[in-house]
N, C-alpha and C positions, 0 to 999 in steps of 0.2 A: 652265190653263196661263198662264205669265207672258209676258214680252216676246216679240215675234215673232222667229223665226229667219230669217236672210237666205236660206239655202238648205238643202240636204240635211243636216240635223243639224249645221250649222256651229256652233251652240251658243254662240258667244262672247257674244252678248247675254243668253243665259239663264244662263250660268255665273256664279255670284255671287262677290264678293270674299270673302276670309277664308281661302282656301287658299293654296297656294304653298309655297315652301321654308321650312323651319324657320329661325328666326332673323330673319324679316321684322320690320320696325320696328313695324308695327301689330299690336295684339292681336286675335286672331280673336273674333268675336261668339260668345255662348253658343250651343252647338249647331251651330256652323259646322263644315264639313268641313275638316280640316287635313291637308296633305301634309307628311310629315317623313322625314328620312333614317333608315333602320333602323340597328340596332346593327352594329358591325364584323363580328360573327359572321355575321349575315344577309347583309351586303354581300359577304362572302367566298363565300357560296352563290349569289350572283347576284341577290339582292333589291335593287332600285334605290330604291323608295319604299314608304312605308307611308301608307295613306289611312284616317283615322279615320271611324267611323260612330257615330251616336247609339245605334243598336241593332245587334245582330249581323247581318251580311250573310250571306245563304244562297246567293246565286248571282250570276254576272256574265254579261253578254252583250256581245260585241264588235260594233261597227259595221264594215261591210265595208271601209271606207277605212283602218281601223287606228289612227286618232288618238282615237277615242272608245270608251268602254265604259259600259254601264249596270250598276248594282248594285242588288240587291233586299234590303231588310231588312224582312221582313213585319211586324214590330212597330214600325216607324218612323212609322206614321200618315202625315201629309202629307209626310214625308221618307222614305217607304218606298222610293221610286225616286230614285236619284241618277245624274246623268250626269257623267262624268269626261272631261276633255280632257288627254291626255298631254303634248302639246307645250307647253301653257301651265301645266300642273299646277294646274288649276282644277276645281272641282266645284260642282254645284248641283242643286236639285230643280226639275223642270219643272212640278210641280203645287202649287197653292196650298192644296188640301185633298184629303183622301183620299176615294176612291169605294168603299172597302172594303179588306179585307186583300189585299195584292198578293202573288201567289204566284210569278209569273215574268214576264219581259219579253223582247222580241226586237225588233231593228231590222229594218225591211223592207230587202231587199237592193238595191232600185232606186229607191225613193221615200223622201221625208223623213217616214216614218211610224214610229211606235213602237207596238208591240203590247203591251198590258198585260193580263195575266190576273189577275183576282181569283178568289174562291172559285167563283163561278157564271157569270161572264161574261168575255168578252174584248173590250176596247175598243181600237180602232185610232185613234190620234191623228195628225193631220197637224201636224207640228211647225213647218212653214213658215207655214201659215195660222192656227195656234193653234186648231184646231177638231177636234171629234170626227168622224172620217170614217165609222166603222161600228162597230156593236155586234153581237157574235156570241153566239148562245144555244145552247150545247152540250147543255143539259138534264142536265148533270152535277152531282152533289152537291158535289164539291170538286175543283177543277182543281189539278193538280200541276205540269204542265210544258207547254211549247209550242215549236214549231219552225216557221219559215217556209221554204217551198220556195225554192230559189235562183232560180227563175223569177219568184217574187213573187206569183203568183195563187192559191196554195194554202197552207193552214196545217194543221199537225198539232197535236193536243192530247191530253194524257193526263190521267187523273183517278184519284183515290184509290178511286173506286167501280168500277174495273176497265174503264173505257171508253177506247177509242182512237178519236178523232174526226178525220176528214179533212174540211176545209172547202174548198170552191171559192169564193173571195172574189168572183168575178164572178157566181156562181150564186145564192147564198142566204145568209142569216144563220144558217141551221140547217145541221147537218152533211150533207155529201154522202154520207158513209158512216160508220157507227159499228161498230167491231169490238169483240167481247168475248171475246178468246181467252185472256186471263190469268185465273188463278184468284184472285189477290190484287191489291192496289193497284198501279197503274202509277206509277213514280217519275220516269221520264225518257223523252222521245221525241226523235228526231233524224232529219232528212233528210240524206242524203249531199250534199255541196256540188257534186258534178259528175255522179255516176252516178244512175240511176233506182232508188235504194234508200232505204229508211227502216227504222227500228227502234224498238222499245219495250222498256223494262226494268221489271221488276216485283219486288214483295216475294215472289213465288213462286220467286225465285232463277233465273229464266230471262230470256233476251233473245230476242225474236221479230224476225226479219228478213223484210222484204217487198220485193217488186218494186213500184215505184210510178211508172208512166210517165204524164207529162203531155203532151198533144198540142197542137201549135200551132193546129190546127183548133178553133175555139171551139165547134163543134157536137159535138165528141167529148169524152166524159167521161173522167176519169182512169182508168187501168187499175191495179187493185190485186190483187196475187197473193201469198199467203203463200209464203215460200221455206224458211226454216229456223227451228228452235227451238234456241238455244244454251244449254247448261248447263255450269256449272263452278264457280259460287259456292255457298256453303252459307248457309242461313238462320241468322241470328244475332240473338238478342233480337227475334224476330218481324220482322226486316228482311232484305231480299234484295239485289237489285242497285239501287244508289242513283243511278248516273249512267252515261251512255254518251256516246261521242264518236267520230265517223268520222275516219279519216285524210283529209287534204284532197284527195288524188288517187287513192289506192289503195282497193280494196274491203276495207279493214281496219277492224275495229271494236274500240274499247277499252271495257271495262266496269269500273266500280269497285263493289265489294260491301261490305256491312256486315261481312263476315268479314275485312276488312282487306286484301283482295287486289285487284290490278288485272290484268285479263286482256286479252290481245290475240288476236282471232280473225282469221285470214287466209284461210281457205278453207272 
């Protein structure tokens, strides 16, 4: 990690120059992230800015305060993870070198932590102290996705070898529970932001929905109960459901499939 951050992912000290509006007087350095205005056609569709990456970005994750987001470009080496600040239109890499191929990242909802998943491990970095806080060992062959519980003490992880792992961050660096209910690779996992629900999406073209209750009593373990198996997508070119996202307040779940369809499940 580079320069210390003042507080919860404030990021201004970390975000390097070279971004900003198109037409700035200084030329961006080679490989720098550049913010530019999109074409008139894209602007008419509501696109405000385009942010260049050295390699193709595969996912983004928003910070809960709304001014920051992180993007992941797995082939980007030391620039695989970039943090972007919307209000200043600046971007930069928090890491000086790579710890492996990055598959997914997520901000902690309450602390200045960034969870970074590589192929086999999840590292949780404290961005304020510039230190590695914890390393999780899921025993998975290839991690695909992760999601942090809104309470902040639990983490969900999916893998291409069909594992769905629930971690209690206060309990152990190993999974509290490992579920193997999908028949093919898991592509996406997600906690609901308000309700005791979580879900996983897989190449078997199904979405599995669970009840996952976390108790305030530290002596009580999380309760995990399977609820539903949702089907509606078709397997296309050996790919199934690519991503899922919960509605922010309702028990509604969106799913995006390789068949080109986006489905909304409401009951």
